[in-house]
N, C-alpha and C positions, 0 to 999 in steps of 0.2 A: 738673395744671391750675393756672394762675397766677392766684390771687385771683379777683376778679369780672370780669376782662377777658373780653370775648366773643370767641371765635375768629372768624377772618375767614371761615371757611367755614360757620358756623352760620347757619341760616335763622331769620328772625323779624323782626317789625316794628322791633326795636331795631337791626337791621343794615341799615337802608335806605340809608345812604351807600355801604356795600360793595355792596349789591345794585345800585345805580345804576352803581357802578364796573364790576361784572360786565356789566351791560347795555351800557354804553358799549364795553366790550371786545368784546362780541359784535357790536355795531353796527359797530365798526371792521372786523371780519372780513367781515360781510355787505356793508359798504360797498365792499369791493374789487370786488364783482361789480356794484354799482349806481352810479349817478351822478345828480345833479340830483334830479328828482322821484322817481326810483326810490329814492334813498337816503332821502328823506323818508317814502315809503310803507313802506319796510322798517323805519324807526325806529318809526313808529306801530304797525306790526304786532307789533313785539317788546315794546312797552311793556305791553300788556295781559297777556300770559302771564307776564311777570316780576313781576307783582303777587303771584303765588302761588308763584314758583319762584326758586331761587337761580341762580347763574351756570350757564349752559348747561342750565337746566331742572332744577336740583337740587331735588327734592321732599323736604321734611322729613317724617320719620315721627313721628307723635304720640308714640310711645314713646321716640323718640330726642331729643326736645326737653324732657325733664324738667329742671327747675331744680335747681341744687345747693342744698343746705340753707343754704349761706352766701351765696347770691346775693340781690340785691335784686329785689323784684317788678317785673315789666315791665308797664307800663300797656297795651301793645298786645296782650298775651296774655290770653285768657279763663281758661285753666287755669294753675296753677303747674306748671312743668316744671323738671327738672334737666338742665343742659347736659352732653352727653358731650364727651370730649376732641376727637373729630372725627367728623363724620357727613356722609355723602353718599349719593345714590341713583343718579343716572344722569347721563351726559353725552350730548351730541348732536354729531355731526360730519357735514358734508356729503359726499356721495359724489362721485366723479369730480373731486376737487380737482386743479387743474392748475398750482398754483404751484411755484416752484423750491425754496422752503424747506419744511421739515416743517410740517405743519398743526397748529397749537396746538389742543389738545382741552380742557384745563383744568388746575387746580392743586390739589394736595393739601397740607394743612398740619395740623400737630398742635400742641396747646398745650404739649406736652412739648418741642417744638423751640424753644429759646431763641435760635436763631440762632448758636450757638457751634460748630456743626458736629458735635455729638455724636450727632445723630439722622440716620439714613439711611433713605430711602424705597425700598421694594422693591415691584415690580409683578410679578404672575404671573397665569396664566390664558390664555384664548384670544387668540392673537396677541401675547402679551407678548414683547418683545425683537425679534420678527420684523416686527410691524406697529406696535405701540405701544411707545414708550420713555418712561422717566421720569427726570427729573433727580434723582439720589439726594440732592442737597443741597437743592434748592428745591421738589421735588415737582411740577414742571411736566411735563405729559403731552403728547406730540406723536405724530402719525400720520406714519409715514415712507413709506407706500405709498398709492397711489390705492385707494379703497374702492369697491366696487360693491354697492349694496344688493340688487340682484337675485341676486347670488351669496351674500351673507350679510347679513342685516338688522341683527344686533346681535352684540356680543361681551361675554362675561361675564368680568370681571377681578377679581382680588383684590389689595388694597393693604395694606401693613403698615409700621409705623414700627419700626425696630430700632435698638439701640445700635450705633454704628459700631465700637466696640472689641470688645465681647463678642458682637455679632450676636444678642443676646437681644431679644425683642420688648418694646417699651415700651408698645405699644397692642395690643389684640386685632386679629386679622385681620378685615378687613371686605371685603364684596363689592359691586361696583357694575357697572353695565351701560353700555356705550357703544353708543348707537343710531346707525345710519347713516341720515342724513336724505335722503330721496328727492329727485331732480331729474328732469326730463323728458328721459331719455336713451334711451328705447326706443320705437320706432315700433310701431304696431299690426300684427299679423300674422294672416293667414288660415291657420289650421292645416289646414283641410280643403280648401283650394283647390288647383288650379282646380276649378270646379264644372261638373257636367253636369246639365241639367234638361230637362224636356219639358212642354209645355202643349198641349192640343188646339187645332187650328186653329179659327177662327171663335168663339173664346172671347169672352165679354163683357168690357167695360172693367173693370179692377181685379181680374182673376182672379189669384190667387196662383200664382207660378211656383216659387220656392224661397226659403229664408231662409239668408243668409250670416251668419257670425259671425267677428269679429276679436278677438284678445286682446292686452292691453298688459301687459308685464312690470312697469311702474311700479306704485308703491304706490297702490291705489285709495282708501285712506283719507286720503290727503294731497293736497290740491289737485285739480287737474283733469288730472293727467298721465295717468291711466288712463281718463278719460271719453271715449268714442269716439262719433263720429257718422259716418253712412254717406252717400255720395253716388254718383251714376252719372256716370262720365266719358264712356263711349262706349256707345251703345245707345239713345239718344233719337232720335226721339220714341216708339219702340215700347214701351219698358219704363221703369219708375220703381222707386225703392227708398225705403223708409221710413227716415228718418235715424236714428232711435233703435233700431229693431228689426232692421234689415237685411233686411226682407221685400221681395222683388222681385215686382212686379205688372205686368200688361199695362197699357200706357198707350194702346193703340189697340184698338178693337173689330174683330171679324171679320177678323183676319189670315188670309190664304189660304196654305195650305201649297203649293198648286200654283204660286203666284207666287214665294214664297220660303219655304224650309223650315227655315232655320237662321240664328241671330243670335248674335254673339259680343259680350257685354257686358263692360265694364271697371268694376268697383266699387272705390271708394276708402273707406278707413276712416281718420279723422283724430282724434288725441287733442286735449286741451285744448279739448274741446267745439267743435272745428272752428275755433277762433280762430287768428288769424295767429301764426305761430311754432310751431304744433303740428306734431308729426311724423305722417306718413301712410304707409300701405301699401295696395297694390292687389292685386286678384285678377281672374281672368277667369271668366266664367260663360257657358257655351255652351248656348243655349236652342234646342231642336229642336221644331218644330211637329209634333205627331203628327196622323195622318190621321183624318178622319171622313168618313163617306159623304155628301158634299155634291155629288157629281158623278154624274149619271145616265149609263148607257151609251148610246152613239150609234154607229150604223153609218156608216162613211165613205161608202158607196154605198147607194143605194136599190134598185139592181138589180145582181145578179151573174149572170154567164153562165159555164157550164162545159160541156165536151164530154168524153164518155167513150165507150169502145168497148163494143159490145154483148156482147163476150166477157169483160167484167170479172167476176171471180168474186164470189160472194156474200160479204158481210162485208168487202168492200174499201172503202177510203175514196174517196168520190167527190170531195169538196171540203172545204176548211176556210175558215170565215168568222169574223170577229172584230169585236165591237162595242168601240169604244175607250172606256175609262174612265180618267179622270185620277187616280182614287184608287188606292191600293195595298193589298196584303194582303187581308184578308177583306172590306174595303169594295169591292174590285174583283171579287170572285167573282160569277159570274152563271150563270144557267141558260138553256138554249136549248130551244125546242120548235117543232114544225111546227104552225102554226095551221090552215092549209088548203092545198089543192093537189090536182092530179089524180094518179091512180095511188096510191090509199091503200095503205099497207102495203109500198110498194116501197122507201121510204127511211126512215131514222131519223136524228135528230141528237142527239149527246151533247156533254158539256162536257169538254174536255181540262183537267184540274185543274192542270197545270203552266203552260200558256200561256193558259188561259181562252178558248180558241177553240171555236167550234162545229164539230164534226166530223160531216159528213154521210156516212152509211154505207149501202151497198146491202144490202137485205134479200131481194130476189127477183131472179132472172136477168132480164137485159134482152133484148129482141128487137126489132131494128130494123124487121123486117117487120110487127110488131104495133103498136108505138108508138115513134116516133122522137124525142119530146121530152116533158119533164115540167116543170111550173111549181109552185114551192113558195113559201109565205109563212112566214118564220121570225121568231120573236120572241126577243129577249134581255132578261132581267130580272135586276136585282140580287138577290142572294141574301139579303143583310143590309141592310135598309133602316132608317135612323135616323129615328125619328118627329120629331125636332127639326128636320129639314130636309125635311119633306114638301113644303114650299112651293117647293123648288127642283126638284121632280119634273116629270113622272112619271119614275120610275126604271126605264124599259123603252123598247125601240125595236124596230121591225120593218123587214124588208127582203124583197125578192123574189129568188128564185133560180130560174134556168132551166137545166135540164140537158138537153143535146142528145145523142142517141145516134147514134154513127157505125156504119155497116154494116161488117162484116168477113166474110171468106169462112169460113163455118162448115162443119164436117164434116157428113156425112149423118146424118139422124136416123131411127131405126127407128120404125115405126108402133107397135110394142109392144116395150118394152125387154126383156121376158122372154116368150119363146115356148115353151109347153109342148107336147110331142109324145109319142106312144107308138108302139111298134113291137113286133111279136111276136118272141119269141126265135128262132123258126124261119123268120124272113123271109129270102127269097132275096137274094143280092147284087144291088144295083141297085134294090131296092124303094124307092119314094118314101115319105118319112115325113111331110113337111110343107114349108111355105114361109115364108121370112122376107121382109119388105118394108121398104125404107128409101127416103127421098127427100132431095133437096137443099133445105134451107130457104131458100137464097138465091134471088134473083130470076133468076139464070142457069139454075137448075133443070137442073144437069148430070146426065148419065147415071151410073148406079151399077153397080159391079161388086162381087161378093160373094166372100168366101173365108173359110176356117176357120183359126182360130189353132191351128196344130198343137201348140202347147204344151199345149192342152186336149184334144187327140186324138192322143196320141203313137203309138198303134197303128193310126191311120188307119182306123177303123171306118166313117167317114162321108165323103161328098163333098157339095159344094154347087155348084149350077149358077151360074156366074159372072154370068149375065145375069138368070135368072129367080128365083134365090134358093131353088130347090127343093133340099131336103136328102134324100139317099138313102143306103142302106147300101152300104159298099164291101167289107165282110168279114162272114163269119158271126158272129152274136152269141151270147153265152153269158150268160144272166141270172145264173147262179150265180157267175160271175167278176166281173161288173159289172152291177148292175141299173139304174143311173142314169148317164147321160152328160151332163156339163155342158159345152157347147160355147160358145166365144166366136166370134161371127161378125163379120167385118170388112166394112163397107160403104165402098167407096173411090170418090171422084169420078173420073170419066174425064178431065175437063179438068185437075184438080189432084190428082194421086195423094197429095199430102201431107195432104189432108183425108180423114181416116179416122174413120168412126163405128163404135161397138161395140154389139153386141146379144148377148143370151144366148138359147141354145136348150137347153132342158132336156128330154132324151129319156129316157123311161122304157121299159125292156125288159119286156114281158109274159111271164109264165112259161108253159112247156108242160111236160108230164110226160115228162122225158127223163132222169131219174135214178131208179134202183131203190133201195128201202130196204135198209139194212144195220143190223147190230147197233149199238146206241147206244154201247157201249164194248167193249173186249176183256175178255170174262168169264173169270174163273178159278174154275171150279166144283170144289168139294171134296165127295167122297162118302165118308162114314164106312163102315168095314167093318161096323159094327153097325147100318146103316140098315135100316129096316123097309119093307115094301111100301107104296106110296102116299105116301111121304114126299116133300115138295117140296124139291128140292135146289138150284134156281136159278129166279129170275124174270128174264125177259129183256124188253127193249124195243128199239125200232128208231127210226132217224132217216132223213129223206129231204131232200136238198138242195132239192127242189122245194117251192113254197109254193102249193098250190091254194087257191082262194078259199073253199071250204067246209071247209078244214082236212084234216088227215091222218086216214086210217083204214087200219090195217094188219091183215093176216090172217096167222096163224102156223100152221105144220103141219110135221111131220117129213117129210123127203124120202122119196120113194117107196121107195128101196132099204132104208130102215130103218124103214118105217112099221109093220111087224109084228114088230119085234125084241122079245125077251123081257126086256130089261133096263130100258128107259125108255119113257115116254110123254109127250106134250105136251098141255097144256090151254090153249086160247085164252081169255083173260080178257075179251075184247070191249072192252077199254079201251086198246088199243094195247100191251098187255103179254101175256106167256104164261108159264106155269109148267111146269118140267120136273119130272116125278115118277118115282119108282122103281116098277118092276113086281114086283120081288122083293127079297129080302134075301140075306144071306150073301155079299156081295162080298169077295173076297180079293185082297190086293196080289200075293201070290205067283202067282196065276193070271193076272191081267191088271191092271197098275197104272194104265192110262189107257184111256178110252173116247172115241171120236170120234163126235159126234152131229150130222149135218147137219140144219139147220133152214131151211125154206122160208118167206120173208117176201114177201107180195104187197101192193102199195098199191092205192088206190081210184081211180087216175087213169084217163084215157081216151086211149089204151089203157093197161091196167094193166101195170105192170112188177113183176118179181119178181127175187129173188136168193137164193142158197143160202149160208148162213153156217154154219161148223163150230163147234160148241161142244165144248171139251175138258173131260172129266170125269176128275179124278184120284182114285184110291182111296187113302184115308189111314187111319192108325191114330188114333183119336180118344179123348179122355178122357171122363169121365162127363158133362161139360157139353157135349159135342159139338164141342169145339175140336180141330182137327187137331194131332197130336203129330209124326208123321212120315208122309211121303208117298212115292210112287214105288216102284220094285222093291226087294225085299229083297236085301241084299248077302250073298253066300255067302263063308265064310272059306276061303281057298286056302292049301295048304302050299307052302313054299319059303323064299326068303331073307327076312330081316327088313328092315324099312324102313331101319335104320341102315346095313346092308351095301349096300343098293342106292344110298344116297346117297354112300357112300364110293367105290364103283365109278364112279358118274357124275362125281364130282370129279376122279378120276384121268384119266378120258377128256378132260375139259375142259382140264386142265393140259397134257396131251400136245398137244392141238390148238393151244393158245396158243404152245407152244415151237416147233412146226413153222412156224407163221405168222411168228414173229420171225426164224427162220433164213432163210426164203424172202425176207422183206423186206430183211434185211441184205445178202444176195447181190445182189439187184437194184440196191441203191443203191451198190455198190462201183464206183469209177471209177479209171482209170489216172492216174498222176501227171501234173501239168501240165508238168514239165520232165524230160527224160531224165536217167538216172543219170550219163551222161558229162558232160552240161552242168552238173548239180548239183555234180559234183566240181570242175569248173573254176571255177564261181562261188564255191564254198565255200573255194577256195584263196586268195581275196583276203583279205589281212590288213589290218586297220585299226589304226593305231597313232598316238599323239599325241606321241611324243618327237621330239627333233631329228634322230635318226638317228645311227647309229654306224658306218656304212660298209657294207662288204660283208656283214657278219654279219646285216644286216636281211633278206637275200634267201634265207636258208637254208630258210625255210618256204614259199617260193614258187618254182615252176619257171617261169622266164621263157621257156624253150624251148617249153614247152607253149602259152603264150599266143602265141608267135610262129608256131607251126605250127597255126593254127586251121583250115586247109584240110582237115586230116585228119578232123575231125568234121563237116564240112559235107556231110552226106548228106541230101538232100531227101526221099528215100524213107522215112526213118525216122519223121518226124512230119508231113510235109506231103503232101497229095494233089495239090495244084496249087501250083506256084511262082508267086507273084504278081510282077507287074512293078512293083516299087517303085523310086522314084528314089533316087539316091545323092548324096553331097555333091560328087562329082567326076565329070566326063564323061570316059570313057575312049574311046580310038580304036576304031572298028569295034565298039563296044558290048561289048568283052571287058574285064572287070575283072581286073587282075593279082592274083596270090595275095597273102595278107596279108604274107608275108615281104618282098615287094618294095615294099610301100606305105610312105609316110613315117610317121615315128613319131606325128605328130599326127593321122593319118588312120586308123590301124589300129583304134583304140578306137571311133571313130565308126562305121566300117563293121561292127565286131563288134556294136555295139548295134543298128544297123539290121537286121542279120540276125536277131537275137533278137526284135526287134519283129515282123518278118514271120512268124517261126515262131509267135509267140503269136496273131497275127491269123488265120492259116489253120489252126490246130490244131483238128481236128474233135472231139477229146476234151476240149478245154479247157472249163471251166465257163462258163456264160453270165453271169458277173459280172466286174467289173473285177479285174485282177491287177496288182500292183505288183512289178516286178523291178528291182533296184538293181544297177548296175555301176559300179565305180570308174573314174573318168576325170579326169585332172588338167587337161585342156584345153591350148590352145596360145596363150592370150592373154598370158601372162607374157613379158616381155622376155628373161628368163633361161631361158625354156622350162621343161621339167621339171627339177626338182631331185632326183628320185628316184634312189636308188642301185641300182635293180633292174637297170640295164643295165651295171653295173660289171663283171660277169663276162664280158661280151661282149668278145672280143679284137679285134674290128674297129672299136671305137669310137674316133673321132678328135676327140672334143669337146675344145675348149680352154677351160679354166677360169681363165685368167689374169685375166679381168675381175672375178673375185670380190674381188680385193684392192682394187678401187675402190668397193666397196659400203659401206664403213664398218665400224665395230667389231662390229656384229652378225653380219657374215658372215666375221669373221676366222678362225674355226675351219674353215669350209669352204675358205677361201683357203689355209690351211696344209695341209689335207688334199689338195686337188686342184691347186692352182696351182704351176707351175714345178717339178713333180716327176713322176716316173714312176709310173703307176698300180700297177705291180707292187710298187714299193718301198713304197707306202703300206700295203698290206695284207700285206707280208712279215712 
């Protein structure tokens, strides 16, 4: 620090000329953006804050302004302070600077710097070198880029003075802040827009709809850049908005949803308190008027007329009516009811919840001949009535409905849908049982014909008179087989047979005593050998298919032939049961293993019927508890072969029988061969080979003479009973076919195959399934005809093979063998 000289950057009253200099420097920068009165206003605005600040708002720290012990007292200061070598606090810089030159921020200077270039200023921290630069010689700080306060509001930097040669600090590192000063460069924005809102229709004036809010990214603590006011651009005169709060309210009372149900508002938010030059943003608010029950239901007509057929089924819909209601949803729900009308209980009306229509339903059958029209009075009432709008009522309406019944051709109607009749089981065929009656309900009163639905009388036990309706028996009846007959009777109009009425005839068959009583079950009676006289060995009962009105009463007794036997007796218990008792003891199985006891059973019918039932009594060996151990005759041991020997003999006999049956079956299934031995030999002599052929040696295994003399084996009597008249490939004079030897070479094989085909077709011993027989035949389609060497042994062949030399190199071998040379020489 140099003597008592005050550094240019130190704050204090003694530095007023420098402070003014700094102020003028700032005024010049601000003056670039203003002119005229604007510059004057800017100048006045900057004078006041500079009273307590240094250049660009440098605020002295009380601890930083302490006086040096060698300094003179300053009359402007209250406290004695020591001045530090350099002190600063913060700088200000405007955002969004658009000049071409770097923006001057401020100047740093140290007392150590004597202006000889030995001190160098170094800047570090946020944005150092990238945004902020410092002149290392003068300490001037500039901003090289446009700054945006909304992106970053301040930058913290560190400054230090160092020796240029040694880079050692000559002053301690100090920290300062560069604050970005806000300008109005952001318009208000509605972050939650666009808005959807609703308000009930018919709402009073000033009803709150919704509150909108806009935000401004500018600094709310500096100026009016972030102070927003609201206004409505589109939507008047229906709605209004409060400028400060953004609350939207209704501006007209009693807005009707049925007239218009939706409004689209445009709300503007403008900063700078709405002054000229402020930025603005807009949003849309869609306001929907919600429904209230302010419209009563009304029928479009006061009188409705409908026509229905008298044959309409019960629970069918007769008609649908609807009262119009301009409201929607639950406010349009309504209930219908029949207030009065003729034919009570014939109709009912309900509400269709989907369409809110009144549905008239038929509850009772209609009859044109009885009543041809009905008049109803129906009321429709809103289900949910709002007490705030009772003055717009009444919320109900009535209408008249007339229902006319049309006549239809109805089927006959039975006087009694169910006719009950009885008939005795022994009634003779043709006996009249009862009568059914039906009539035509129409005014034409057509004649009626009757018939029985045979699906209900499959065995045709009954008949009905077509004209009178009298039902009679057609076959004998059996109550035990069918005690009740349920017949369906058809009543058919004579004029229109398609009109058929149905009635039921329930015929009950009355019982007679025509069945004798029998044992209730098949008894298996056991008699122990140690039984004593008078012992009850069996209790029996009886059943009877008949059903007398007074109930059954059965009488039991032993049949006359055994009534006085010495072994058993019967006791009637008078309760439709009887007991069998022994007369003696000492029964032995060896003497008699089974006793047959005939029992006579008589019923109480008129006339009484009886039957004789046999009770079998087996004598058994019993244990001490009376349980049977073994029953029947005692087996005696006989001498002879053992059981094993008998089984062995039986097995041998069965084996011999099986072998005999197999031999007989195999002999029956033997058949003669399909082809004769001679023919098989000829066929098997055909040799198949795939080589090119070596000449005459290929025919050694095949006798061509045999194939040429096929007439020798053509004996029809060997395999054919009848020679069929089958066509040939060639027509011969007078129907005589020459022998194979005289046929052309290309025909002989065809005729041979046709003959074999005839043989297979007429062979009576051939199996009844398809048989495939293959014969070698080269055909005559080739220009060179057959190339086989089978005929080379024949001495009368005059074939010329000179043309083989013209067929190319593939036939050179054949041309050498057969062309221009004697056949005998080739194979010599």
